[in-house]
C-alpha positions as CSV (number, residue, x, y, z in Angstrom):
1,M,-47.3,5.9,34.3
2,W,-48.7,9.4,34.5
3,S,-50.0,11.6,31.7
4,Y,-50.6,15.3,31.9
5,G,-52.5,18.1,30.3
6,D,-51.4,21.8,30.8
7,K,-50.8,21.7,34.5
8,R,-47.4,23.1,35.4
9,D,-48.1,22.7,39.2
10,Q,-48.8,18.9,38.7
11,F,-45.5,18.6,36.8
12,S,-43.7,20.2,39.7
13,E,-45.4,18.1,42.3
14,V,-45.0,14.7,40.5
15,V,-41.7,15.2,38.5
16,L,-39.6,17.7,40.3
17,K,-40.6,16.6,43.9
18,S,-40.3,12.9,43.2
19,D,-38.2,10.8,45.5
20,R,-37.1,8.6,42.6
21,P,-35.9,9.4,39.1
22,V,-38.5,10.3,36.6
23,L,-38.4,9.6,32.9
24,V,-40.4,12.3,31.1
25,E,-41.6,11.5,27.6
26,F,-42.8,14.5,25.6
27,I,-45.2,13.2,22.9
28,A,-48.0,14.3,20.6
29,S,-51.0,12.4,19.1
30,W,-49.9,13.4,15.6
31,C,-46.3,12.1,16.1
32,G,-45.6,8.8,14.3
33,P,-42.3,8.0,16.1
34,C,-44.2,8.7,19.4
35,R,-46.7,6.0,18.6
36,L,-43.9,3.7,17.4
37,I,-42.1,3.7,20.8
38,A,-45.3,3.8,23.0
39,P,-45.2,0.0,23.6
40,A,-41.5,0.1,24.7
41,I,-42.2,3.1,27.0
42,E,-45.2,1.3,28.6
43,S,-43.1,-1.8,29.1
44,I,-40.3,0.2,30.7
45,A,-42.8,1.9,33.0
46,Q,-43.9,-1.6,34.3
47,E,-40.4,-3.2,34.4
48,Y,-38.7,-0.3,36.2
49,E,-41.7,0.8,38.4
50,D,-39.7,0.3,41.6
51,K,-36.8,2.4,40.4
52,L,-38.3,4.9,38.0
53,L,-41.5,6.9,37.4
54,V,-42.5,7.4,33.8
55,V,-44.5,10.5,32.9
56,K,-46.0,11.4,29.5
57,I,-46.4,15.1,28.6
58,D,-48.5,16.1,25.7
59,H,-46.7,18.6,23.5
60,D,-49.7,20.5,22.3
61,S,-51.3,20.8,25.8
62,N,-48.1,22.0,27.5
63,P,-46.5,24.9,25.5
64,K,-44.9,26.3,28.7
65,L,-43.1,23.1,29.5
66,I,-42.1,22.6,25.9
67,E,-40.5,26.1,25.9
68,E,-39.0,25.7,29.4
69,Y,-37.3,22.4,28.6
70,K,-36.5,23.4,25.0
71,V,-38.1,20.4,23.4
72,Y,-37.5,20.6,19.6
73,R,-38.2,17.1,18.4
74,L,-40.6,14.4,19.4
75,P,-40.6,12.0,21.1
76,A,-38.2,13.6,23.6
77,L,-37.0,11.8,26.7
78,I,-35.5,13.6,29.7
79,V,-34.7,12.0,33.0
80,F,-35.1,14.1,36.2
81,K,-33.7,13.4,39.7
82,D,-34.0,15.5,42.8
83,G,-35.9,18.2,40.8
84,K,-33.3,18.6,38.1
85,E,-32.6,17.3,34.6
86,I,-29.8,14.7,34.7
87,P,-27.0,16.0,32.5
88,E,-26.7,14.1,29.3
89,S,-30.1,12.3,29.8
90,R,-31.9,14.0,26.9
91,R,-32.8,11.8,23.9
92,E,-34.9,12.7,20.9
93,G,-36.5,10.5,18.3
94,A,-37.6,6.9,18.2
95,I,-35.6,4.3,20.0
96,T,-35.8,0.5,20.2
97,K,-36.8,-1.2,23.5
98,T,-33.3,-2.7,23.9
99,K,-31.6,0.7,23.4
100,L,-34.2,2.3,25.7
101,E,-33.3,-0.3,28.4
102,D,-29.6,0.4,27.9
103,Y,-30.2,4.2,28.1
104,I,-32.3,3.8,31.4
105,D,-29.8,1.3,33.0
106,A,-26.8,3.6,32.2
107,L,-28.7,6.7,33.7
108,L,-29.8,4.8,36.8
109,K,-26.2,3.5,37.3
110,S,-24.8,7.1,36.9
111,V,-27.1,8.4,39.7
112,S,-26.2,5.4,41.9
113,I,-29.7,4.0,42.4
114,A,-29.8,0.9,40.3
């Protein structure tokens, strides 16, 4: 799992140029729901490591990315593949581990890589 400060070039290199899908989680240290789902996200990062890269982006350190991807609520999850946001992949707010797994499985199946 990767975590980034305000480095747009790193985001491009790691997320947009990845050869596998990337789950980007926009978070903030002051966000209660972000802390609530952190264990589930970390578990997903380990369980799906051969199919999916998980990247955490700090909201406060990345205003340009927040604006570019129109992140309005935290935590926000967006899945990217081949340098683009997968349509319908955006989720905002807390989510249980089971629902997170269902969400990831459905997205991976939709992009034919599961």
